[in-house]
N, C-alpha and C positions, 0 to 999 in steps of 0.2 A: 256430735258422731262417735257411734257408739265404735268401741276397738279395733272389734275385726274389720268392719271398713276402713276402718284405717288405717289397717294392719296390706287390709288386701291393697288399700290403693295406695300404702309404700312401697311395698313387695312389687306391684307393678312398674310404677315410674324409677326405683330404685335397682331396678332390672335396667332398665336402660340409662339408667345416671351409669351405673357401679361397674356394670359389663357389656358396654358397646354395642360388641361381636359375642355372634354364635359362635361354635367351636370346640371340638373334641379332645378336650387334653388328658394327655400323661398315663400311664399307669392307676397310677385311684385313681382318677374321673376316670376310668372307663365306664360306656354307656350312659356319663354324664354329660349334658352339652350347657356348657354357662350360655345363659346369654336367653334361657328359658324363661316366661315367666313362669313367677310362684319361685323358681330357685330358691331370693332371698326373702325369708319372714320380714316380718316388721322389727322386731329387737335389734337383726342385723343389721338393716337401712341403720333406723336408729346413731345404732354403735358409731359409724363410719363418718353417721353426719356428726355427730358430737369430734370426734375428732379430726373430724374438715376447720366447722366451727374456733376449737379451741389448738387451730393451729399445730396438729401436733405433727413430728420431722416424716418425712418419706423419704419409705423403707429404699435402698440400694440393691436391684438384684438384677447382678448383668451377667453375662455368657463371656467369658474374658476371651477365650482362645477354644480351639478340643487339637485333639493328641492326632498328628497321622500320622501312625503308626507304635510299636513297642517305643523305641526311640526318643518320641518327642512324651509319649506318654509316660514312661523311665526317671524323664528329664522333669520336667513339671512337678513330679511326688520328689523329686529328688531336693527341687531349690524352695515349695511349700514346707519343705519339712525338717528346710536350715539341714538335708546331711545328712537328716535321722536326729539330729537333736533336737525335732520339738515330734511330738507322739504324732503318730496319724491313728483317727476313727476312721474304721468303716463299720460296713452295714450292720453288722453283727453286736456293734460295742469294744470289739476286739481292739486292742493297741501297740500300733508299732511303732518299736520304741531301735533306734540303732538303726547301722547302713544295714545290716546281714537282716534284720526282721523288715527293711525295704528291700533291701532286695530280693525276702521272701514274696511280700507283697504285690514286685512285679510280677514273678512267677505264678501265682494264682489269680491274675490278671490277666494276662493273654492267654491260661490257658480254660477261664471261666464260657462256657459256650465254642464257638467257632474263634481257632485261632490266633490270634491278632498278630498281622506279623512283622520286623520290624520297624519295615520301609509302606508307609500305603499312600493311598491317590485318595481317601476318604479318613470319614473324622473317626476314628475308632475311639475315642472317649469326646466329655464336652468338658470344658472348664469353667462354672460359674461363682462369683466374690457376691455373699452378702455381706452389706455393710448397715450401719447407725451414725447418728451424727454422735461422737465423742462423748458426751458427757455419760453414753448407753453404758450399764453393768455389764463386760467384755460377758462374765459368765451366762448373764438371761439370752444374750446375743449368738451365745456359745450353743442348749441346751432349744434358745426357737430353730436353728438351722437343724438341728440334730433334728426334732418332732415335724420338720420343714420336710428335709428331706426323705425321711421313716414313711412320712405320709402321702409325697408324691411320687416315688422311689423306688414299691414297694418290687419290682420285678427286673430291679440293677443294682447291680453292684456297686460303691461306690465307699470314698474314703473323703476325710474333713480334719481339719486345724486350725485352730484358732491363731488370731494374729494379732498383738498389740500393739502396740507404741514401743514394747521394753524389747521386742522382740522383733519386732519391724520399725525400724527409726523412720523412715520414711514418709510415711503414715501420723498422721492424728486421731486416729478413730478406729474403738475397735472392728476386724470382719474376719469374716469366716471363708474359706478358702473350702469350694468342693470339684469334687471329682467324681462323675456321671463315669463310667461304663453304656458307652452308646445302644449295645449290643442287649439286650435282657434274658433273661433266663428262658422265656416264649419264644425267642427268634427276632421280637419284634426290636428297632430301631430306632433308637430316640430322633425328633424328626424337630425341632426345638424352631415354632415362629414367635410374633413380636405377640399375637393373642398369651400364646403359653408367658412370655414373661409376665405379661400383664399378669393372668394368674399367680402366676410365682410369685409373684411380688404382694400383693394380698394374700394368698397363703404363710410366706412368710410373716407377711402382719397383723394377720390373727395370733401366729401361734406365740411371738411376739405379749398382743395384748392380754395374752391368758395370763402370763405371765406377767402383767399389773406396767408392764411402759408403753406409754402412748410412744404409737406407733400409728401410721398411715398411709394408704399404697391405694390413688387414684391417678383417674384417664386424666392427662392434664389439662385437654377439653374441657374433663367439668369439675378442672377447677379454674373454669374463662381463661386461658392463659392459650392464647392463639398461635401464640409462637412462641420458644422455648428461649429462655431468657439467657442472656451468658453470649446466646451466637452469637458470627458477624450480620446475619439477616436478619435479628433480633434489631443489634445495634442501624443499622442501618435502612428497617422501617421509623426507625424510630425517626430522623433524621428526612426522612421524608411525610413532613406531617402530613400537607396536603392530598398526598395521595388516597385517589378514591378506594374504599371496602376492599371489592372484590378483583380490586390490581392487586394488591398486598395481600390479602389470604386464599385470593382461590373460590370459585362460584364452591365447589366440594364444603372448601373450609366455612362457607359462609350458612350450605345446609347445614350443615353439623353445628355446632353454635346454637343457631338456632333451637334445632333438636332440642337442644341440654338446657336450654333458658327454659324450653315450655315442659322439661323435665322437675328443671328445680321446680316452677312455680306448682305446678302438681302437689309436688311433695312437702311445698309451705304449706299448700291452700293443708289439704289432708290434716297437717299438723296444730294448722291457726283452728279445724272445725274440730280437733278432739277435748274428749268430756273431759282429758288429763288434765292438769296446773303445769306439767313439767313439756308435754307436748306443745304447749301453745306456749313453752317458752321459748323451747327447741325452734320452733317457725320462729319465729320474732329473734336469735339468732341467726336460723337460714338464710333471711331478711337479709340482714346489719352484713352477713357474710357471699353473697349477692351484690349486694351495689357498691363490696367493694372488689368486682373480681374488674383485672381489667380490663378484659371484654365489653361489660357494661358499661365503662368509662370509654373506651373508645367507641363504642354505639353510640351514644347519647351526645360524645363532642362530633360523631359524622353528623348525627341526626341537627344538632346547630349547623353547621356545616351547610346542608341542605336546604332548611327555614329560611322562606326572605327574608331578608331584613328589617321591613317594614313589619313583621309578623315578630318577631323577637323582644322580649320588655325589655326597656330601652332604664340603663344605671340611673342616669336624672330625671328619668317619668314619675313620680307620683307614682305609691303604689295600689291606692286607690284607683287611681287613672289607669295601671296596665290594664291592658283587655275592655278598656271600652272602646266603641263605636266612636268618629272622630267625626261634628260637624262641619262638614264642608263651608269654605272659609266666605265669608258673600262676596260676591265677582264686585269685582270696580269699574262701576262704569267709569268714563270719560268722558270729562263736560265742555262741552262744546262751545257754547258758552262764555263769552271775552267780558 
Protein backbone atom coordinates (compact mmCIF):
# COMPACT_ATOMS: atom_id res chain seq x y z
CA UNK A 1 0.00 0.00 0.00
CA UNK A 2 1.31 3.43 -0.90
CA UNK A 3 2.33 5.77 1.90
CA UNK A 4 -0.39 8.29 1.09
CA UNK A 5 -3.08 5.64 1.53
CA UNK A 6 -1.47 4.41 4.74
CA UNK A 7 -1.38 7.97 6.12
CA UNK A 8 -5.04 8.47 5.23
CA UNK A 9 -6.05 5.27 7.03
CA UNK A 10 -3.91 6.14 10.05
CA UNK A 11 -5.40 9.63 10.19
CA UNK A 12 -8.98 8.37 10.11
CA UNK A 13 -8.66 5.48 12.56
CA UNK A 14 -6.05 7.17 14.72
CA UNK A 15 -8.50 10.04 15.14
CA UNK A 16 -11.08 7.66 16.57
CA UNK A 17 -8.50 5.95 18.73
CA UNK A 18 -6.82 8.99 20.29
CA UNK A 19 -9.64 11.58 20.04
CA UNK A 20 -12.79 9.61 20.87
CA UNK A 21 -14.98 12.66 21.48
CA UNK A 22 -15.36 15.80 19.44
CA UNK A 23 -15.49 19.11 21.27
CA UNK A 24 -14.12 22.62 20.94
CA UNK A 25 -11.25 23.40 23.24
CA UNK A 26 -9.84 26.57 24.76
CA UNK A 27 -8.74 29.80 23.18
CA UNK A 28 -5.68 28.35 21.46
CA UNK A 29 -7.78 25.88 19.47
CA UNK A 30 -10.64 28.28 18.74
CA UNK A 31 -12.57 27.02 15.75
CA UNK A 32 -10.93 23.59 15.74
CA UNK A 33 -12.98 20.58 16.65
CA UNK A 34 -11.00 17.72 18.06
CA UNK A 35 -12.48 14.52 16.73
CA UNK A 36 -12.78 15.77 13.15
CA UNK A 37 -11.33 13.26 10.66
CA UNK A 38 -8.12 14.45 9.06
CA UNK A 39 -6.96 16.48 12.05
CA UNK A 40 -4.20 13.97 12.82
CA UNK A 41 -1.55 13.21 10.22
CA UNK A 42 0.12 9.87 9.71
CA UNK A 43 3.35 10.86 11.45
CA UNK A 44 1.47 12.00 14.55
CA UNK A 45 -0.31 8.66 14.77
CA UNK A 46 2.98 6.80 14.31
CA UNK A 47 4.64 8.84 17.07
CA UNK A 48 1.82 8.11 19.50
CA UNK A 49 1.80 4.44 18.59
CA UNK A 50 5.53 4.18 19.25
CA UNK A 51 5.10 5.87 22.61
CA UNK A 52 2.34 3.41 23.51
CA UNK A 53 4.06 0.20 22.44
CA UNK A 54 7.28 1.30 24.17
CA UNK A 55 5.31 1.84 27.39
CA UNK A 56 6.15 5.53 27.67
CA UNK A 57 4.96 7.03 30.97
CA UNK A 58 1.57 8.70 30.97
CA UNK A 59 1.55 12.41 31.73
CA UNK A 60 -0.55 13.74 34.59
CA UNK A 61 -2.62 16.88 34.15
CA UNK A 62 -5.31 17.50 36.71
CA UNK A 63 -7.37 20.39 38.00
CA UNK A 64 -6.49 20.61 41.67
CA UNK A 65 -9.15 23.20 42.46
CA UNK A 66 -10.37 26.67 41.72
CA UNK A 67 -10.12 29.99 43.47
CA UNK A 68 -13.50 31.36 44.52
CA UNK A 69 -12.58 34.97 45.02
CA UNK A 70 -9.35 36.90 45.42
CA UNK A 71 -8.80 35.59 48.92
CA UNK A 72 -8.54 31.97 47.74
CA UNK A 73 -6.37 32.96 44.76
CA UNK A 74 -3.95 34.92 46.94
CA UNK A 75 -3.68 32.09 49.44
CA UNK A 76 -2.93 29.58 46.68
CA UNK A 77 -0.30 31.82 45.07
CA UNK A 78 1.28 32.27 48.48
CA UNK A 79 1.27 28.51 49.06
CA UNK A 80 2.80 27.40 45.75
CA UNK A 81 5.46 30.13 45.94
CA UNK A 82 6.31 29.21 49.54
CA UNK A 83 5.38 32.73 50.66
CA UNK A 84 7.46 34.31 47.94
CA UNK A 85 10.55 32.12 48.35
CA UNK A 86 10.00 30.54 44.91
CA UNK A 87 9.68 32.72 41.82
CA UNK A 88 6.33 32.72 40.05
CA UNK A 89 6.51 33.05 36.25
CA UNK A 90 3.63 34.77 34.46
CA UNK A 91 2.45 34.65 30.84
CA UNK A 92 4.98 37.34 29.83
CA UNK A 93 7.89 35.39 31.27
CA UNK A 94 8.38 37.86 34.14
CA UNK A 95 9.30 36.51 37.57
CA UNK A 96 7.64 37.50 40.83
CA UNK A 97 9.98 36.78 43.75
CA UNK A 98 9.40 37.94 47.31
CA UNK A 99 6.33 38.93 49.35
CA UNK A 100 5.95 42.37 47.77
CA UNK A 101 6.17 41.02 44.21
CA UNK A 102 3.61 38.38 45.16
CA UNK A 103 1.28 41.07 46.48
CA UNK A 104 1.69 43.13 43.30
CA UNK A 105 0.90 40.07 41.18
CA UNK A 106 -2.32 39.50 43.10
CA UNK A 107 -3.33 43.13 42.63
CA UNK A 108 -2.66 42.84 38.89
CA UNK A 109 -4.83 39.75 38.68
CA UNK A 110 -7.66 41.40 40.60
CA UNK A 111 -7.96 44.29 38.15
CA UNK A 112 -7.19 42.44 34.88
CA UNK A 113 -10.62 42.47 33.25
CA UNK A 114 -13.67 42.32 35.48
CA UNK A 115 -12.64 42.97 39.07
CA UNK A 116 -12.40 39.83 41.17
CA UNK A 117 -14.17 40.27 44.52
CA UNK A 118 -12.51 39.21 47.74
CA UNK A 119 -15.11 36.45 48.17
CA UNK A 120 -16.99 34.95 45.25
CA UNK A 121 -19.48 32.17 44.59
CA UNK A 122 -17.90 31.21 41.28
CA UNK A 123 -14.44 30.10 40.28
CA UNK A 124 -12.27 33.04 39.33
CA UNK A 125 -9.17 30.89 38.68
CA UNK A 126 -8.31 27.28 37.94
CA UNK A 127 -5.44 25.48 39.63
CA UNK A 128 -3.72 22.89 37.43
CA UNK A 129 -0.91 20.51 38.23
CA UNK A 130 1.31 18.95 35.53
CA UNK A 131 3.72 16.18 36.45
CA UNK A 132 5.80 13.27 35.20
CA UNK A 133 7.55 10.30 36.88
CA UNK A 134 10.47 11.00 39.26
CA UNK A 135 13.21 10.19 36.72
CA UNK A 136 12.12 13.00 34.38
CA UNK A 137 14.29 16.12 34.07
CA UNK A 138 12.57 18.86 36.15
CA UNK A 139 13.62 21.67 33.82
CA UNK A 140 12.23 19.79 30.84
CA UNK A 141 8.93 19.50 32.69
CA UNK A 142 8.97 23.24 33.39
CA UNK A 143 9.79 24.10 29.77
CA UNK A 144 7.06 21.82 28.46
CA UNK A 145 4.57 23.31 30.92
CA UNK A 146 5.55 26.82 29.81
CA UNK A 147 5.00 26.03 26.13
CA UNK A 148 1.76 24.25 26.96
CA UNK A 149 0.38 27.22 28.89
CA UNK A 150 1.38 29.74 26.22
CA UNK A 151 -0.29 27.62 23.56
CA UNK A 152 -3.50 26.80 25.38
CA UNK A 153 -4.18 29.97 27.41
CA UNK A 154 -3.21 32.74 25.02
CA UNK A 155 -6.05 34.99 26.21
CA UNK A 156 -5.76 34.35 29.93
CA UNK A 157 -3.39 35.44 32.64
CA UNK A 158 -1.52 32.62 34.31
CA UNK A 159 1.31 32.00 36.73
CA UNK A 160 3.40 28.89 37.26
CA UNK A 161 6.10 27.52 39.52
CA UNK A 162 8.21 24.36 39.52
CA UNK A 163 8.22 22.10 42.57
CA UNK A 164 10.99 19.55 43.08
CA UNK A 165 11.59 17.11 45.93
CA UNK A 166 13.97 19.68 47.42
CA UNK A 167 11.23 22.32 47.58
CA UNK A 168 8.32 19.89 48.11
CA UNK A 169 9.50 17.00 50.32
CA UNK A 170 6.06 15.37 50.25
CA UNK A 171 6.41 14.64 46.52
CA UNK A 172 8.97 12.40 44.82
CA UNK A 173 8.38 13.76 41.32
CA UNK A 174 8.88 17.12 39.68
CA UNK A 175 5.62 18.92 38.97
CA UNK A 176 4.44 22.35 37.91
CA UNK A 177 1.65 24.29 39.58
CA UNK A 178 -0.21 26.38 37.01
CA UNK A 179 -2.85 28.94 38.01
CA UNK A 180 -5.03 30.34 35.21
CA UNK A 181 -7.37 33.29 35.53
CA UNK A 182 -10.86 32.16 34.54
CA UNK A 183 -11.82 35.28 32.57
CA UNK A 184 -9.76 36.01 29.48
CA UNK A 185 -8.90 39.30 27.86
CA UNK A 186 -11.83 38.87 25.48
CA UNK A 187 -14.29 38.47 28.36
CA UNK A 188 -14.85 34.74 27.83
CA UNK A 189 -14.48 32.40 30.77
CA UNK A 190 -12.83 29.01 30.94
CA UNK A 191 -15.19 26.09 31.53
CA UNK A 192 -13.01 22.98 31.48
CA UNK A 193 -14.67 19.60 31.13
CA UNK A 194 -13.27 16.07 30.93
CA UNK A 195 -12.70 16.47 27.20
CA UNK A 196 -10.57 19.53 27.91
CA UNK A 197 -8.41 17.52 30.30
CA UNK A 198 -7.87 14.99 27.51
CA UNK A 199 -6.79 17.77 25.19
CA UNK A 200 -4.47 19.29 27.79
CA UNK A 201 -2.81 15.95 28.52
CA UNK A 202 -2.14 15.36 24.83
CA UNK A 203 -0.77 18.88 24.33
CA UNK A 204 1.51 18.56 27.37
CA UNK A 205 2.79 15.18 26.14
CA UNK A 206 3.58 16.69 22.74
CA UNK A 207 5.58 19.48 24.35
CA UNK A 208 7.55 16.89 26.31
CA UNK A 209 8.24 14.78 23.23
CA UNK A 210 9.56 17.89 21.47
CA UNK A 211 12.20 18.01 24.21
CA UNK A 212 13.12 14.36 23.75
CA UNK A 213 11.19 13.13 26.79
CA UNK A 214 9.27 9.88 26.29
CA UNK A 215 5.68 10.69 27.20
CA UNK A 216 2.22 9.47 26.32
CA UNK A 217 -1.29 10.77 26.86
CA UNK A 218 -3.92 8.31 25.79
CA UNK A 219 -7.50 7.50 26.57
CA UNK A 220 -7.79 4.81 29.22
CA UNK A 221 -10.09 2.77 27.00
CA UNK A 222 -7.59 3.07 24.14
CA UNK A 223 -5.05 1.24 26.30
CA UNK A 224 -7.53 -1.59 26.83
CA UNK A 225 -8.14 -0.80 30.49
CA UNK A 226 -11.91 -1.12 31.07
CA UNK A 227 -11.63 0.18 34.62
CA UNK A 228 -8.99 2.12 36.49
CA UNK A 229 -6.55 -0.11 38.35
CA UNK A 230 -6.22 0.43 42.07
CA UNK A 231 -9.77 1.63 42.71
CA UNK A 232 -12.18 -0.29 44.98
CA UNK A 233 -14.31 -1.13 41.96
CA UNK A 234 -11.26 -2.62 40.22
CA UNK A 235 -10.60 -4.99 43.11
CA UNK A 236 -14.29 -5.87 43.40
CA UNK A 237 -14.46 -6.80 39.72
CA UNK A 238 -11.43 -9.05 40.01
CA UNK A 239 -13.08 -10.87 42.89
CA UNK A 240 -16.16 -11.49 40.74
CA UNK A 241 -14.43 -13.61 38.14
CA UNK A 242 -17.62 -15.32 37.01
CA UNK A 243 -19.61 -12.10 36.59
CA UNK A 244 -20.92 -11.60 33.04
CA UNK A 245 -19.17 -9.09 30.83
CA UNK A 246 -22.12 -6.71 30.57
CA UNK A 247 -22.65 -6.76 34.33
CA UNK A 248 -19.03 -5.85 35.02
CA UNK A 249 -18.57 -3.10 32.46
CA UNK A 250 -22.01 -2.00 31.32
CA UNK A 251 -23.49 -1.99 27.85
CA UNK A 252 -22.08 1.44 26.97
CA UNK A 253 -18.57 0.44 27.94
CA UNK A 254 -18.82 -2.77 25.91
CA UNK A 255 -19.81 -0.82 22.80
CA UNK A 256 -16.94 1.59 23.39
CA UNK A 257 -14.41 -1.20 23.72
CA UNK A 258 -15.69 -2.87 20.55
CA UNK A 259 -15.12 0.40 18.68
CA UNK A 260 -11.65 0.73 20.20
CA UNK A 261 -10.67 -2.78 19.13
CA UNK A 262 -11.93 -2.08 15.63
CA UNK A 263 -9.77 1.05 15.46
CA UNK A 264 -6.74 -0.91 16.64
CA UNK A 265 -7.41 -3.59 14.05
CA UNK A 266 -7.65 -1.07 11.20
CA UNK A 267 -4.50 0.77 12.31
CA UNK A 268 -2.49 -2.45 12.50
CA UNK A 269 -3.85 -3.59 9.14
CA UNK A 270 -2.86 -0.34 7.43
CA UNK A 271 0.65 -0.51 8.86
CA UNK A 272 1.05 -4.18 7.92
CA UNK A 273 0.18 -3.46 4.26
CA UNK A 274 2.61 -0.54 4.03
CA UNK A 275 5.60 -0.59 1.70
CA UNK A 276 7.79 0.79 4.50
CA UNK A 277 9.56 -1.84 6.58
CA UNK A 278 9.41 0.38 9.68
CA UNK A 279 5.62 0.51 9.37
CA UNK A 280 5.42 -3.27 9.20
CA UNK A 281 7.63 -3.53 12.28
CA UNK A 282 5.37 -1.07 14.08
CA UNK A 283 2.36 -3.17 13.02
CA UNK A 284 3.87 -6.25 14.69
CA UNK A 285 4.61 -4.25 17.85
CA UNK A 286 1.05 -2.90 17.80
CA UNK A 287 -0.42 -6.40 17.63
CA UNK A 288 1.73 -7.51 20.56
CA UNK A 289 0.55 -4.48 22.53
CA UNK A 290 -3.11 -5.23 21.78
CA UNK A 291 -2.75 -8.89 22.75
CA UNK A 292 -1.34 -7.83 26.12
CA UNK A 293 -4.27 -5.51 26.86
CA UNK A 294 -6.38 -6.41 29.94
CA UNK A 295 -9.46 -5.94 27.77
CA UNK A 296 -8.40 -8.60 25.26
CA UNK A 297 -7.49 -11.06 28.01
CA UNK A 298 -10.86 -10.52 29.71
CA UNK A 299 -12.79 -11.01 26.48
CA UNK A 300 -10.90 -14.21 25.67
CA UNK A 301 -11.63 -15.57 29.14
CA UNK A 302 -15.30 -14.71 28.70
CA UNK A 303 -15.47 -16.48 25.34
CA UNK A 304 -13.91 -19.58 26.86
CA UNK A 305 -16.52 -19.56 29.62
CA UNK A 306 -19.36 -19.23 27.12
CA UNK A 307 -17.99 -21.94 24.82
CA UNK A 308 -19.58 -25.35 25.43
CA UNK A 309 -17.33 -27.74 27.31
CA UNK A 310 -17.39 -30.39 24.57
CA UNK A 311 -15.99 -27.85 22.08
CA UNK A 312 -13.05 -26.81 24.23
CA UNK A 313 -9.73 -28.49 23.41
CA UNK A 314 -8.76 -30.91 26.13
CA UNK A 315 -5.26 -30.85 27.53
CA UNK A 316 -5.15 -34.64 27.75
CA UNK A 317 -6.41 -35.04 24.19
CA UNK A 318 -3.62 -35.38 21.58
CA UNK A 319 -3.07 -32.28 19.47
CA UNK A 320 -3.58 -34.24 16.25
CA UNK A 321 -7.04 -35.33 17.38
CA UNK A 322 -8.25 -31.93 18.61
CA UNK A 323 -11.03 -30.59 16.46
CA UNK A 324 -11.47 -33.95 14.66
CA UNK A 325 -15.06 -35.19 14.74
CA UNK A 326 -15.36 -38.22 16.95
CA UNK A 327 -16.98 -41.31 15.49
CA UNK A 328 -19.87 -42.59 17.55
CA UNK A 329 -19.25 -45.64 19.64
CA UNK A 330 -20.75 -48.86 18.29
CA UNK A 331 -24.08 -49.72 19.79
CA UNK A 332 -23.97 -52.37 22.43
CA UNK A 333 -26.71 -54.95 21.98
CA UNK A 334 -27.79 -57.07 24.86
CA UNK A 335 -27.51 -60.73 24.21
CA UNK A 336 -30.58 -62.72 25.12
CA UNK A 337 -28.96 -66.07 24.55
CA UNK A 338 -27.97 -68.04 27.52
